[in-house]
Every structure is written in structure tokens, then in C-alpha cells.
ChimeraX commands (.cxc) that place a marker at each C-alpha (Angstrom):
marker #1 position 48.52,86.77,75.87 radius 0.5
marker #1 position 51.69,85.55,74.21 radius 0.5
marker #1 position 55.13,86.90,75.26 radius 0.5
marker #1 position 58.21,86.30,73.17 radius 0.5
marker #1 position 61.60,86.65,74.74 radius 0.5
marker #1 position 64.98,86.37,73.08 radius 0.5
marker #1 position 68.64,86.96,73.74 radius 0.5
marker #1 position 72.01,86.91,71.91 radius 0.5
marker #1 position 75.05,87.15,74.22 radius 0.5
marker #1 position 78.58,86.84,72.86 radius 0.5
marker #1 position 81.99,86.55,74.57 radius 0.5
marker #1 position 85.60,86.35,73.46 radius 0.5
marker #1 position 87.68,83.84,75.38 radius 0.5
marker #1 position 91.46,83.77,75.39 radius 0.5
marker #1 position 91.58,80.16,76.44 radius 0.5
marker #1 position 89.19,77.20,76.92 radius 0.5
marker #1 position 86.93,78.08,79.85 radius 0.5
marker #1 position 84.25,76.14,81.80 radius 0.5
marker #1 position 81.01,78.12,81.93 radius 0.5
marker #1 position 77.53,77.94,83.48 radius 0.5
marker #1 position 74.34,79.63,82.33 radius 0.5
marker #1 position 70.88,80.16,83.72 radius 0.5
marker #1 position 69.10,81.28,80.57 radius 0.5
marker #1 position 66.16,78.88,80.43 radius 0.5
marker #1 position 62.75,79.84,81.73 radius 0.5
marker #1 position 61.82,78.60,85.18 radius 0.5
marker #1 position 60.57,74.95,85.28 radius 0.5
marker #1 position 57.24,76.20,86.71 radius 0.5
marker #1 position 56.52,77.87,83.32 radius 0.5
marker #1 position 57.05,74.73,81.23 radius 0.5
marker #1 position 53.29,74.02,80.79 radius 0.5
marker #1 position 52.92,77.51,79.35 radius 0.5
marker #1 position 55.78,77.39,76.86 radius 0.5
marker #1 position 54.49,77.33,73.29 radius 0.5
marker #1 position 57.81,77.44,71.50 radius 0.5
marker #1 position 61.55,77.52,72.08 radius 0.5
marker #1 position 63.13,77.72,75.54 radius 0.5
marker #1 position 66.31,76.06,74.34 radius 0.5
marker #1 position 69.88,77.37,74.77 radius 0.5
marker #1 position 72.15,77.31,71.72 radius 0.5
marker #1 position 75.90,77.66,72.42 radius 0.5
marker #1 position 78.13,78.14,69.36 radius 0.5
marker #1 position 81.79,78.66,68.68 radius 0.5
marker #1 position 82.16,81.15,65.82 radius 0.5
marker #1 position 85.29,81.32,63.58 radius 0.5
marker #1 position 84.99,83.49,60.45 radius 0.5
marker #1 position 81.79,82.17,58.84 radius 0.5
marker #1 position 81.87,78.78,60.51 radius 0.5
marker #1 position 79.65,78.01,63.51 radius 0.5
marker #1 position 80.22,74.94,65.63 radius 0.5
marker #1 position 77.71,73.74,68.18 radius 0.5
marker #1 position 79.06,73.21,71.71 radius 0.5
marker #1 position 77.58,70.39,73.75 radius 0.5
marker #1 position 75.62,71.53,76.79 radius 0.5
marker #1 position 74.51,69.50,79.79 radius 0.5
marker #1 position 71.69,70.46,82.13 radius 0.5
marker #1 position 70.93,70.12,85.79 radius 0.5
marker #1 position 68.61,71.61,88.52 radius 0.5
marker #1 position 70.27,73.58,91.29 radius 0.5
marker #1 position 69.26,73.44,94.95 radius 0.5
marker #1 position 66.61,76.08,94.34 radius 0.5
marker #1 position 64.95,74.16,91.52 radius 0.5
marker #1 position 66.26,76.40,88.71 radius 0.5
marker #1 position 67.08,74.95,85.31 radius 0.5
marker #1 position 70.82,75.39,84.75 radius 0.5
marker #1 position 73.34,74.63,81.91 radius 0.5
marker #1 position 77.04,73.96,81.89 radius 0.5
marker #1 position 79.51,73.60,79.07 radius 0.5
marker #1 position 83.19,73.84,78.16 radius 0.5
marker #1 position 83.72,76.84,75.91 radius 0.5
marker #1 position 86.71,76.74,73.55 radius 0.5
marker #1 position 88.90,79.77,73.03 radius 0.5
marker #1 position 87.63,82.42,70.58 radius 0.5
marker #1 position 84.18,83.80,69.92 radius 0.5
marker #1 position 81.33,82.17,71.80 radius 0.5
marker #1 position 77.63,82.87,71.18 radius 0.5
marker #1 position 74.72,82.03,73.57 radius 0.5
marker #1 position 71.28,82.52,72.07 radius 0.5
marker #1 position 67.68,81.44,72.38 radius 0.5
marker #1 position 64.05,82.44,72.12 radius 0.5
marker #1 position 60.83,81.39,73.84 radius 0.5
marker #1 position 57.15,82.04,73.48 radius 0.5
marker #1 position 55.08,81.76,76.66 radius 0.5
marker #1 position 51.30,82.00,77.10 radius 0.5
marker #1 position 50.44,84.25,80.06 radius 0.5
marker #1 position 47.24,85.54,81.65 radius 0.5
marker #1 position 47.87,89.16,80.77 radius 0.5
marker #1 position 47.16,90.36,84.32 radius 0.5
marker #1 position 49.18,92.90,86.24 radius 0.5
marker #1 position 50.96,92.00,89.53 radius 0.5
marker #1 position 48.23,91.37,92.11 radius 0.5
marker #1 position 47.88,93.53,95.18 radius 0.5
marker #1 position 47.26,91.34,98.20 radius 0.5
marker #1 position 46.31,93.99,100.73 radius 0.5
marker #1 position 45.04,91.50,103.33 radius 0.5
marker #1 position 47.89,89.00,103.07 radius 0.5
marker #1 position 48.98,87.95,106.53 radius 0.5
marker #1 position 52.51,87.29,107.76 radius 0.5
marker #1 position 53.26,83.72,108.73 radius 0.5
marker #1 position 54.86,83.33,112.18 radius 0.5
marker #1 position 58.47,82.02,111.94 radius 0.5
marker #1 position 57.62,78.89,113.84 radius 0.5
marker #1 position 54.95,78.02,111.31 radius 0.5
marker #1 position 56.99,78.62,108.12 radius 0.5
marker #1 position 57.78,75.64,105.92 radius 0.5
marker #1 position 61.34,74.47,106.60 radius 0.5
marker #1 position 62.42,75.17,103.03 radius 0.5
marker #1 position 61.39,78.83,103.42 radius 0.5
marker #1 position 63.54,79.51,106.52 radius 0.5
marker #1 position 66.66,80.09,104.43 radius 0.5
marker #1 position 65.03,83.23,103.01 radius 0.5
marker #1 position 65.20,84.90,106.43 radius 0.5
marker #1 position 68.94,84.53,106.76 radius 0.5
marker #1 position 71.85,86.64,105.58 radius 0.5
marker #1 position 73.30,85.90,102.18 radius 0.5
marker #1 position 76.05,87.22,99.88 radius 0.5
marker #1 position 74.46,90.56,99.06 radius 0.5
marker #1 position 71.89,90.76,101.80 radius 0.5
marker #1 position 73.58,91.48,105.18 radius 0.5
marker #1 position 70.61,90.83,107.47 radius 0.5
marker #1 position 72.91,90.84,110.50 radius 0.5
marker #1 position 73.79,94.58,109.87 radius 0.5
marker #1 position 70.28,95.85,109.42 radius 0.5
marker #1 position 68.42,94.79,112.52 radius 0.5
marker #1 position 68.24,98.15,114.32 radius 0.5
marker #1 position 67.79,100.08,111.05 radius 0.5
marker #1 position 64.89,97.91,109.95 radius 0.5
marker #1 position 63.27,98.00,113.35 radius 0.5
marker #1 position 63.42,101.80,113.56 radius 0.5
marker #1 position 61.91,102.17,110.09 radius 0.5
marker #1 position 59.30,99.40,110.04 radius 0.5
marker #1 position 59.10,97.60,113.37 radius 0.5
marker #1 position 55.98,99.52,114.42 radius 0.5
marker #1 position 53.92,98.65,111.33 radius 0.5
marker #1 position 51.19,96.04,111.02 radius 0.5
marker #1 position 52.79,92.69,109.97 radius 0.5
marker #1 position 51.90,91.28,106.57 radius 0.5
marker #1 position 51.29,93.06,103.29 radius 0.5
marker #1 position 51.16,96.47,105.00 radius 0.5
marker #1 position 54.71,96.16,106.23 radius 0.5
marker #1 position 56.05,94.31,103.16 radius 0.5
marker #1 position 54.71,96.93,100.74 radius 0.5
marker #1 position 55.96,99.75,102.98 radius 0.5
marker #1 position 59.53,98.38,102.73 radius 0.5
marker #1 position 59.21,98.14,98.95 radius 0.5
marker #1 position 57.88,101.71,98.73 radius 0.5
marker #1 position 60.59,103.11,101.00 radius 0.5
marker #1 position 63.38,101.57,98.95 radius 0.5
marker #1 position 61.83,102.83,95.72 radius 0.5
marker #1 position 61.62,106.35,97.05 radius 0.5
marker #1 position 65.09,106.52,98.70 radius 0.5
marker #1 position 67.19,104.90,95.92 radius 0.5
marker #1 position 67.97,106.51,92.57 radius 0.5
marker #1 position 68.44,104.44,89.41 radius 0.5
marker #1 position 71.68,104.82,87.52 radius 0.5
marker #1 position 73.20,102.22,85.26 radius 0.5
marker #1 position 76.69,103.68,85.68 radius 0.5
marker #1 position 76.75,102.83,89.37 radius 0.5
marker #1 position 76.40,99.10,88.77 radius 0.5
marker #1 position 79.16,96.86,90.22 radius 0.5
marker #1 position 79.23,93.20,91.04 radius 0.5
marker #1 position 80.36,93.73,94.65 radius 0.5
marker #1 position 77.61,96.17,95.74 radius 0.5
marker #1 position 75.75,94.89,98.79 radius 0.5
marker #1 position 72.55,95.97,100.51 radius 0.5
marker #1 position 74.54,98.12,102.97 radius 0.5
marker #1 position 76.32,99.80,100.03 radius 0.5
marker #1 position 72.93,100.62,98.47 radius 0.5
marker #1 position 71.61,101.91,101.78 radius 0.5
marker #1 position 74.67,104.16,102.19 radius 0.5
marker #1 position 74.98,105.40,98.55 radius 0.5
marker #1 position 71.22,105.54,97.76 radius 0.5
marker #1 position 71.89,104.78,94.09 radius 0.5
marker #1 position 71.96,101.55,92.01 radius 0.5
marker #1 position 70.43,99.35,89.38 radius 0.5
marker #1 position 67.42,96.95,89.64 radius 0.5
marker #1 position 69.32,94.23,91.52 radius 0.5
marker #1 position 70.45,96.79,94.11 radius 0.5
marker #1 position 66.90,97.94,94.81 radius 0.5
marker #1 position 65.82,94.34,95.34 radius 0.5
marker #1 position 68.80,93.40,97.56 radius 0.5
marker #1 position 68.03,96.32,99.96 radius 0.5
marker #1 position 64.32,95.53,100.04 radius 0.5
marker #1 position 64.98,91.78,100.61 radius 0.5
marker #1 position 67.30,92.53,103.49 radius 0.5
marker #1 position 64.90,94.88,105.20 radius 0.5
marker #1 position 62.11,92.39,104.77 radius 0.5
marker #1 position 64.06,89.48,106.26 radius 0.5
marker #1 position 64.89,91.66,109.30 radius 0.5
marker #1 position 61.15,91.89,109.87 radius 0.5
marker #1 position 60.82,88.07,109.67 radius 0.5
marker #1 position 59.27,88.29,106.18 radius 0.5
marker #1 position 60.88,85.62,103.99 radius 0.5
marker #1 position 62.11,87.25,100.76 radius 0.5
marker #1 position 63.85,85.79,97.75 radius 0.5
marker #1 position 65.53,87.34,94.70 radius 0.5
marker #1 position 64.07,86.67,91.29 radius 0.5
marker #1 position 65.44,87.23,87.78 radius 0.5
marker #1 position 63.59,87.15,84.47 radius 0.5
marker #1 position 62.27,89.20,81.57 radius 0.5
marker #1 position 60.22,92.36,82.07 radius 0.5
marker #1 position 59.45,94.11,78.77 radius 0.5
marker #1 position 57.41,97.24,78.21 radius 0.5
marker #1 position 54.30,95.17,77.63 radius 0.5
marker #1 position 51.13,97.30,77.58 radius 0.5
marker #1 position 53.31,99.97,79.28 radius 0.5
marker #1 position 54.93,103.13,78.02 radius 0.5
marker #1 position 58.20,102.36,76.11 radius 0.5
marker #1 position 61.22,102.96,78.30 radius 0.5
marker #1 position 64.15,101.90,76.07 radius 0.5
marker #1 position 65.90,98.80,74.84 radius 0.5
marker #1 position 65.19,95.51,76.61 radius 0.5
marker #1 position 67.19,93.89,79.34 radius 0.5
marker #1 position 66.98,91.13,81.84 radius 0.5
marker #1 position 65.31,92.35,85.02 radius 0.5
marker #1 position 65.32,91.57,88.78 radius 0.5
marker #1 position 62.48,91.72,91.27 radius 0.5
marker #1 position 61.74,89.83,94.45 radius 0.5
marker #1 position 59.05,87.81,96.18 radius 0.5
marker #1 position 57.83,87.75,99.77 radius 0.5
marker #1 position 56.28,84.73,101.49 radius 0.5
marker #1 position 52.84,85.77,102.96 radius 0.5
marker #1 position 49.67,83.75,103.48 radius 0.5
marker #1 position 51.63,80.60,102.65 radius 0.5
marker #1 position 52.73,81.55,99.15 radius 0.5
marker #1 position 55.19,83.74,97.24 radius 0.5
marker #1 position 54.02,87.15,96.13 radius 0.5
marker #1 position 55.66,89.55,93.65 radius 0.5
marker #1 position 57.36,92.70,94.83 radius 0.5
marker #1 position 59.51,95.16,92.78 radius 0.5
marker #1 position 61.23,98.05,94.52 radius 0.5
marker #1 position 62.60,99.29,91.16 radius 0.5
marker #1 position 59.42,99.28,89.06 radius 0.5
marker #1 position 57.08,100.11,91.93 radius 0.5
marker #1 position 53.80,99.62,90.07 radius 0.5
marker #1 position 51.85,96.53,88.92 radius 0.5
marker #1 position 53.35,95.28,85.63 radius 0.5
marker #1 position 52.20,92.85,82.98 radius 0.5
marker #1 position 54.39,90.20,81.36 radius 0.5
marker #1 position 56.98,89.17,83.95 radius 0.5
marker #1 position 58.62,85.99,82.69 radius 0.5
marker #1 position 60.34,84.07,85.44 radius 0.5
marker #1 position 63.76,82.59,84.84 radius 0.5
marker #1 position 65.28,81.77,88.28 radius 0.5
marker #1 position 64.88,82.42,91.99 radius 0.5
marker #1 position 67.40,82.29,94.85 radius 0.5
marker #1 position 68.64,83.99,98.00 radius 0.5
marker #1 position 70.23,86.90,96.02 radius 0.5
marker #1 position 71.90,87.68,92.71 radius 0.5
marker #1 position 74.83,85.35,93.49 radius 0.5
marker #1 position 72.46,82.33,93.18 radius 0.5
marker #1 position 70.91,83.22,89.82 radius 0.5
marker #1 position 73.68,84.73,87.68 radius 0.5
marker #1 position 72.76,84.64,83.96 radius 0.5
marker #1 position 76.23,83.41,83.10 radius 0.5
marker #1 position 79.23,82.40,85.19 radius 0.5
marker #1 position 82.68,81.77,83.74 radius 0.5
marker #1 position 85.53,80.12,85.52 radius 0.5
marker #1 position 88.16,82.22,83.74 radius 0.5
marker #1 position 88.57,85.45,81.92 radius 0.5
marker #1 position 85.91,86.45,79.36 radius 0.5
marker #1 position 85.25,89.63,77.39 radius 0.5
marker #1 position 81.61,90.55,76.62 radius 0.5
marker #1 position 81.39,91.51,72.94 radius 0.5
marker #1 position 77.62,91.59,72.36 radius 0.5
marker #1 position 74.58,91.75,74.55 radius 0.5
marker #1 position 71.02,91.76,73.17 radius 0.5
marker #1 position 67.90,90.82,75.02 radius 0.5
marker #1 position 64.22,91.72,74.59 radius 0.5
marker #1 position 60.77,90.60,75.70 radius 0.5
marker #1 position 57.58,91.74,73.98 radius 0.5
marker #1 position 53.99,90.72,73.29 radius 0.5
marker #1 position 53.21,88.93,70.08 radius 0.5
marker #1 position 49.97,87.91,68.38 radius 0.5
marker #1 position 48.93,84.43,67.38 radius 0.5
marker #1 position 50.47,84.89,63.97 radius 0.5
marker #1 position 53.81,85.90,65.46 radius 0.5
marker #1 position 53.66,89.62,64.69 radius 0.5
marker #1 position 54.75,92.07,67.39 radius 0.5
marker #1 position 52.28,94.06,69.44 radius 0.5
marker #1 position 53.86,97.58,69.76 radius 0.5
marker #1 position 54.40,98.96,73.23 radius 0.5
marker #1 position 52.70,102.18,74.26 radius 0.5
marker #1 position 54.36,105.53,73.45 radius 0.5
marker #1 position 56.77,106.66,76.14 radius 0.5
marker #1 position 59.09,109.46,77.05 radius 0.5
marker #1 position 61.94,107.84,75.12 radius 0.5
marker #1 position 61.66,107.78,71.37 radius 0.5
marker #1 position 60.87,104.25,70.28 radius 0.5
marker #1 position 63.36,102.57,68.00 radius 0.5
marker #1 position 62.18,100.14,65.35 radius 0.5
marker #1 position 61.33,96.81,66.99 radius 0.5
marker #1 position 64.44,94.69,67.07 radius 0.5
marker #1 position 63.88,90.91,66.78 radius 0.5
marker #1 position 65.85,87.91,65.69 radius 0.5
marker #1 position 64.43,88.47,62.22 radius 0.5
marker #1 position 66.25,91.76,61.62 radius 0.5
marker #1 position 69.34,91.22,63.74 radius 0.5
marker #1 position 72.60,90.60,61.94 radius 0.5
marker #1 position 74.55,87.41,62.66 radius 0.5
marker #1 position 77.60,89.38,63.70 radius 0.5
marker #1 position 75.75,91.16,66.53 radius 0.5
marker #1 position 74.77,94.39,64.84 radius 0.5
marker #1 position 71.10,95.21,64.28 radius 0.5
marker #1 position 70.43,95.42,60.58 radius 0.5
marker #1 position 69.33,98.92,59.62 radius 0.5
marker #1 position 70.07,100.29,63.12 radius 0.5
marker #1 position 73.82,99.84,63.65 radius 0.5
marker #1 position 76.97,98.91,61.81 radius 0.5
marker link #1:1,2 radius 0.2
marker link #1:2,3 radius 0.2
marker link #1:3,4 radius 0.2
marker link #1:4,5 radius 0.2
marker link #1:5,6 radius 0.2
marker link #1:6,7 radius 0.2
marker link #1:7,8 radius 0.2
marker link #1:8,9 radius 0.2
marker link #1:9,10 radius 0.2
marker link #1:10,11 radius 0.2
marker link #1:11,12 radius 0.2
marker link #1:12,13 radius 0.2
marker link #1:13,14 radius 0.2
marker link #1:14,15 radius 0.2
marker link #1:15,16 radius 0.2
marker link #1:16,17 radius 0.2
marker link #1:17,18 radius 0.2
marker link #1:18,19 radius 0.2
marker link #1:19,20 radius 0.2
marker link #1:20,21 radius 0.2
marker link #1:21,22 radius 0.2
marker link #1:22,23 radius 0.2
marker link #1:23,24 radius 0.2
marker link #1:24,25 radius 0.2
marker link #1:25,26 radius 0.2
marker link #1:26,27 radius 0.2
marker link #1:27,28 radius 0.2
marker link #1:28,29 radius 0.2
marker link #1:29,30 radius 0.2
marker link #1:30,31 radius 0.2
marker link #1:31,32 radius 0.2
marker link #1:32,33 radius 0.2
marker link #1:33,34 radius 0.2
marker link #1:34,35 radius 0.2
marker link #1:35,36 radius 0.2
marker link #1:36,37 radius 0.2
marker link #1:37,38 radius 0.2
marker link #1:38,39 radius 0.2
marker link #1:39,40 radius 0.2
marker link #1:40,41 radius 0.2
marker link #1:41,42 radius 0.2
marker link #1:42,43 radius 0.2
marker link #1:43,44 radius 0.2
marker link #1:44,45 radius 0.2
marker link #1:45,46 radius 0.2
marker link #1:46,47 radius 0.2
marker link #1:47,48 radius 0.2
marker link #1:48,49 radius 0.2
marker link #1:49,50 radius 0.2
marker link #1:50,51 radius 0.2
marker link #1:51,52 radius 0.2
marker link #1:52,53 radius 0.2
marker link #1:53,54 radius 0.2
marker link #1:54,55 radius 0.2
marker link #1:55,56 radius 0.2
marker link #1:56,57 radius 0.2
marker link #1:57,58 radius 0.2
marker link #1:58,59 radius 0.2
marker link #1:59,60 radius 0.2
marker link #1:60,61 radius 0.2
marker link #1:61,62 radius 0.2
marker link #1:62,63 radius 0.2
marker link #1:63,64 radius 0.2
marker link #1:64,65 radius 0.2
marker link #1:65,66 radius 0.2
marker link #1:66,67 radius 0.2
marker link #1:67,68 radius 0.2
marker link #1:68,69 radius 0.2
marker link #1:69,70 radius 0.2
marker link #1:70,71 radius 0.2
marker link #1:71,72 radius 0.2
marker link #1:72,73 radius 0.2
marker link #1:73,74 radius 0.2
marker link #1:74,75 radius 0.2
marker link #1:75,76 radius 0.2
marker link #1:76,77 radius 0.2
marker link #1:77,78 radius 0.2
marker link #1:78,79 radius 0.2
marker link #1:79,80 radius 0.2
marker link #1:80,81 radius 0.2
marker link #1:81,82 radius 0.2
marker link #1:82,83 radius 0.2
marker link #1:83,84 radius 0.2
marker link #1:84,85 radius 0.2
marker link #1:85,86 radius 0.2
marker link #1:86,87 radius 0.2
marker link #1:87,88 radius 0.2
marker link #1:88,89 radius 0.2
marker link #1:89,90 radius 0.2
marker link #1:90,91 radius 0.2
marker link #1:91,92 radius 0.2
marker link #1:92,93 radius 0.2
marker link #1:93,94 radius 0.2
marker link #1:94,95 radius 0.2
marker link #1:95,96 radius 0.2
marker link #1:96,97 radius 0.2
marker link #1:97,98 radius 0.2
marker link #1:98,99 radius 0.2
marker link #1:99,100 radius 0.2
marker link #1:100,101 radius 0.2
marker link #1:101,102 radius 0.2
marker link #1:102,103 radius 0.2
marker link #1:103,104 radius 0.2
marker link #1:104,105 radius 0.2
marker link #1:105,106 radius 0.2
marker link #1:106,107 radius 0.2
marker link #1:107,108 radius 0.2
marker link #1:108,109 radius 0.2
marker link #1:109,110 radius 0.2
marker link #1:110,111 radius 0.2
marker link #1:111,112 radius 0.2
marker link #1:112,113 radius 0.2
marker link #1:113,114 radius 0.2
marker link #1:114,115 radius 0.2
marker link #1:115,116 radius 0.2
marker link #1:116,117 radius 0.2
marker link #1:117,118 radius 0.2
marker link #1:118,119 radius 0.2
marker link #1:119,120 radius 0.2
marker link #1:120,121 radius 0.2
marker link #1:121,122 radius 0.2
marker link #1:122,123 radius 0.2
marker link #1:123,124 radius 0.2
marker link #1:124,125 radius 0.2
marker link #1:125,126 radius 0.2
marker link #1:126,127 radius 0.2
marker link #1:127,128 radius 0.2
marker link #1:128,129 radius 0.2
marker link #1:129,130 radius 0.2
marker link #1:130,131 radius 0.2
marker link #1:131,132 radius 0.2
marker link #1:132,133 radius 0.2
marker link #1:133,134 radius 0.2
marker link #1:134,135 radius 0.2
marker link #1:135,136 radius 0.2
marker link #1:136,137 radius 0.2
marker link #1:137,138 radius 0.2
marker link #1:138,139 radius 0.2
marker link #1:139,140 radius 0.2
marker link #1:140,141 radius 0.2
marker link #1:141,142 radius 0.2
marker link #1:142,143 radius 0.2
marker link #1:143,144 radius 0.2
marker link #1:144,145 radius 0.2
marker link #1:145,146 radius 0.2
marker link #1:146,147 radius 0.2
marker link #1:147,148 radius 0.2
marker link #1:148,149 radius 0.2
marker link #1:149,150 radius 0.2
marker link #1:150,151 radius 0.2
marker link #1:151,152 radius 0.2
marker link #1:152,153 radius 0.2
marker link #1:153,154 radius 0.2
marker link #1:154,155 radius 0.2
marker link #1:155,156 radius 0.2
marker link #1:156,157 radius 0.2
marker link #1:157,158 radius 0.2
marker link #1:158,159 radius 0.2
marker link #1:159,160 radius 0.2
marker link #1:160,161 radius 0.2
marker link #1:161,162 radius 0.2
marker link #1:162,163 radius 0.2
marker link #1:163,164 radius 0.2
marker link #1:164,165 radius 0.2
marker link #1:165,166 radius 0.2
marker link #1:166,167 radius 0.2
marker link #1:167,168 radius 0.2
marker link #1:168,169 radius 0.2
marker link #1:169,170 radius 0.2
marker link #1:170,171 radius 0.2
marker link #1:171,172 radius 0.2
marker link #1:172,173 radius 0.2
marker link #1:173,174 radius 0.2
marker link #1:174,175 radius 0.2
marker link #1:175,176 radius 0.2
marker link #1:176,177 radius 0.2
marker link #1:177,178 radius 0.2
marker link #1:178,179 radius 0.2
marker link #1:179,180 radius 0.2
marker link #1:180,181 radius 0.2
marker link #1:181,182 radius 0.2
marker link #1:182,183 radius 0.2
marker link #1:183,184 radius 0.2
marker link #1:184,185 radius 0.2
marker link #1:185,186 radius 0.2
marker link #1:186,187 radius 0.2
marker link #1:187,188 radius 0.2
marker link #1:188,189 radius 0.2
marker link #1:189,190 radius 0.2
marker link #1:190,191 radius 0.2
marker link #1:191,192 radius 0.2
marker link #1:192,193 radius 0.2
marker link #1:193,194 radius 0.2
marker link #1:194,195 radius 0.2
marker link #1:195,196 radius 0.2
marker link #1:196,197 radius 0.2
marker link #1:197,198 radius 0.2
marker link #1:198,199 radius 0.2
marker link #1:199,200 radius 0.2
marker link #1:200,201 radius 0.2
marker link #1:201,202 radius 0.2
marker link #1:202,203 radius 0.2
marker link #1:203,204 radius 0.2
marker link #1:204,205 radius 0.2
marker link #1:205,206 radius 0.2
marker link #1:206,207 radius 0.2
marker link #1:207,208 radius 0.2
marker link #1:208,209 radius 0.2
marker link #1:209,210 radius 0.2
marker link #1:210,211 radius 0.2
marker link #1:211,212 radius 0.2
marker link #1:212,213 radius 0.2
marker link #1:213,214 radius 0.2
marker link #1:214,215 radius 0.2
marker link #1:215,216 radius 0.2
marker link #1:216,217 radius 0.2
marker link #1:217,218 radius 0.2
marker link #1:218,219 radius 0.2
marker link #1:219,220 radius 0.2
marker link #1:220,221 radius 0.2
marker link #1:221,222 radius 0.2
marker link #1:222,223 radius 0.2
marker link #1:223,224 radius 0.2
marker link #1:224,225 radius 0.2
marker link #1:225,226 radius 0.2
marker link #1:226,227 radius 0.2
marker link #1:227,228 radius 0.2
marker link #1:228,229 radius 0.2
marker link #1:229,230 radius 0.2
marker link #1:230,231 radius 0.2
marker link #1:231,232 radius 0.2
marker link #1:232,233 radius 0.2
marker link #1:233,234 radius 0.2
marker link #1:234,235 radius 0.2
marker link #1:235,236 radius 0.2
marker link #1:236,237 radius 0.2
marker link #1:237,238 radius 0.2
marker link #1:238,239 radius 0.2
marker link #1:239,240 radius 0.2
marker link #1:240,241 radius 0.2
marker link #1:241,242 radius 0.2
marker link #1:242,243 radius 0.2
marker link #1:243,244 radius 0.2
marker link #1:244,245 radius 0.2
marker link #1:245,246 radius 0.2
marker link #1:246,247 radius 0.2
marker link #1:247,248 radius 0.2
marker link #1:248,249 radius 0.2
marker link #1:249,250 radius 0.2
marker link #1:250,251 radius 0.2
marker link #1:251,252 radius 0.2
marker link #1:252,253 radius 0.2
marker link #1:253,254 radius 0.2
marker link #1:254,255 radius 0.2
marker link #1:255,256 radius 0.2
marker link #1:256,257 radius 0.2
marker link #1:257,258 radius 0.2
marker link #1:258,259 radius 0.2
marker link #1:259,260 radius 0.2
marker link #1:260,261 radius 0.2
marker link #1:261,262 radius 0.2
marker link #1:262,263 radius 0.2
marker link #1:263,264 radius 0.2
marker link #1:264,265 radius 0.2
marker link #1:265,266 radius 0.2
marker link #1:266,267 radius 0.2
marker link #1:267,268 radius 0.2
marker link #1:268,269 radius 0.2
marker link #1:269,270 radius 0.2
marker link #1:270,271 radius 0.2
marker link #1:271,272 radius 0.2
marker link #1:272,273 radius 0.2
marker link #1:273,274 radius 0.2
marker link #1:274,275 radius 0.2
marker link #1:275,276 radius 0.2
marker link #1:276,277 radius 0.2
marker link #1:277,278 radius 0.2
marker link #1:278,279 radius 0.2
marker link #1:279,280 radius 0.2
marker link #1:280,281 radius 0.2
marker link #1:281,282 radius 0.2
marker link #1:282,283 radius 0.2
marker link #1:283,284 radius 0.2
marker link #1:284,285 radius 0.2
marker link #1:285,286 radius 0.2
marker link #1:286,287 radius 0.2
marker link #1:287,288 radius 0.2
marker link #1:288,289 radius 0.2
marker link #1:289,290 radius 0.2
marker link #1:290,291 radius 0.2
marker link #1:291,292 radius 0.2
marker link #1:292,293 radius 0.2
marker link #1:293,294 radius 0.2
marker link #1:294,295 radius 0.2
marker link #1:295,296 radius 0.2
marker link #1:296,297 radius 0.2
marker link #1:297,298 radius 0.2
marker link #1:298,299 radius 0.2
marker link #1:299,300 radius 0.2
marker link #1:300,301 radius 0.2
marker link #1:301,302 radius 0.2
marker link #1:302,303 radius 0.2
marker link #1:303,304 radius 0.2
marker link #1:304,305 radius 0.2
marker link #1:305,306 radius 0.2
marker link #1:306,307 radius 0.2
marker link #1:307,308 radius 0.2
marker link #1:308,309 radius 0.2
view
């Protein structure tokens, strides 16, 4: 199965601003990349586009990162990738065992600790009351995921960059990152290492649910390896394309600017394509399906040709 992912993100800057981006696919996917996976950064003035130099580095978690100095004015970040994937849904590892803390690899220990959005120190009694009596391993890990999915309501309008796991637990509403932060925190309290993941998750071989977006899920460390969990989309999905992993959303921000920026355009999508490059339509869903938007029918100014002005 081939999955094509693409994005077009634009900002307006009032002054030259250093920026970072985490828009490449994760290095572990490099053997599967068939095309693309390059970041283009452009300064746009009227009809003139100037390429901005970008340097790359790997962060402490092994993610592929970019940094550049963006001049004042209109800035565009864009890219596409085509990745070959197995086409299998997230596995259910019902017999996966929990690794005792004393036997965990040293590099995994950090995923048991509190982090920016995951206040492990505040959830000990809560997590113990809810899950402390359960069988360690997959049984407990999946119960935490299911509980968060059932107790939290999804609402884009409630998104805010400062919302922590305790805020989600109290408000019971959030977006995908909020679901994962709460599940990660409760998992860590039960000595299950958990890390935050960001990437693409399109409606591939699933009912259409609306325009594409970047997505967040998380992974738990059981049986000596990382296993996919998703408290937002609590069902096995096909076509997750990994971009970055860290302790929480603070470690894997798609873009970071060291100054004021105004977002002027945001387009992202991920969908299955055939060998000849044509799009495989997603299944009918409860939301009316718009015409497939790709780089081929998207206007250079950010509007989608035939769909918006």
C-alpha cells in the first residue's frame, strides 16, 4: 500500500524570525520512502518566490528536525512524501506483558517521568484508584486508553497550547493531543512507559470524516517494544505515518517560531494512492465528502482551485 502525505503551511512575519520545523517523516521510515520527504521553505513576495536555506539536525529523541532564519513577510513551508506501508491495522497485543521498572532499558525510563503536559506527580492516587487493581500489561494499558476515550469529548474549539493532562481530566473535553496526554500520564503512573507520537492519519480504508490534519497518538512500552495506542481514535486504523516521538507535545511541535507569527494558510492531507499515482477514494462517511484536494488542484496562493476563493 502506498500512502501520499502533503502539507502547505503559510505564515506572515512582521520581522525576521528564527524558526524550527519537524515536518519530515521519522528516520525509521526512510527505507520505505518512495518519493519526496523534503521540506521546501520559501519567501513569497508578489509573484516572486525565494528559497530559504534550511539546515537539519537530529534531536535527543532521534527525530529529524529543521531550522532556518525566516525573513519578514510571507513564508511558505511545503512538502510531499510517498511511503510504502503494509496496509495492516494497528495490532492488538492482548498478551503483551509489562516490563518491571528495574528491567527497563535506561533510555526508556524517561517515559515514566512527569513532563510539560503530563503531570505524573499529580495523578498517582487517581490512577491507582482507577487502574491499580488491574492485571499489568496490555490489559491495564488498553483499559487506560478506553477510559480516556469514553470520558473525554472531542471539540476543536477547546484547543489551547497550555492545556495539561490535569486540565483534560477536569474539563473532560479536548482535541487529539489532549486525549493522548491524559492517557500517557495515567499509564506512566502505573509504571507503563508511554511516549507521545505525531504524524499523519488519513481516512485510509475508513469512513470519510472530513478534511485532513496532522494527528497525535501514543505508544506504550510492553514486551520490550513500543506499541501503538490511540485514546482519540480508539479503534485499529490503517495508514499511520510516523513523523516524530517525544515525552509530550512540547517535544514534537510541527513548527516553533522564536518571535511573533500569523498563520495564514494551513493545508495537510494523507491518503492512499495507486502505483500510477491516482488517489484511492476513502469510504463514504457521515460527512459529505468534498472533492479530493491534492497539490495538483491547489492554488499557489493557498486557496483550493474550484473549492474556495
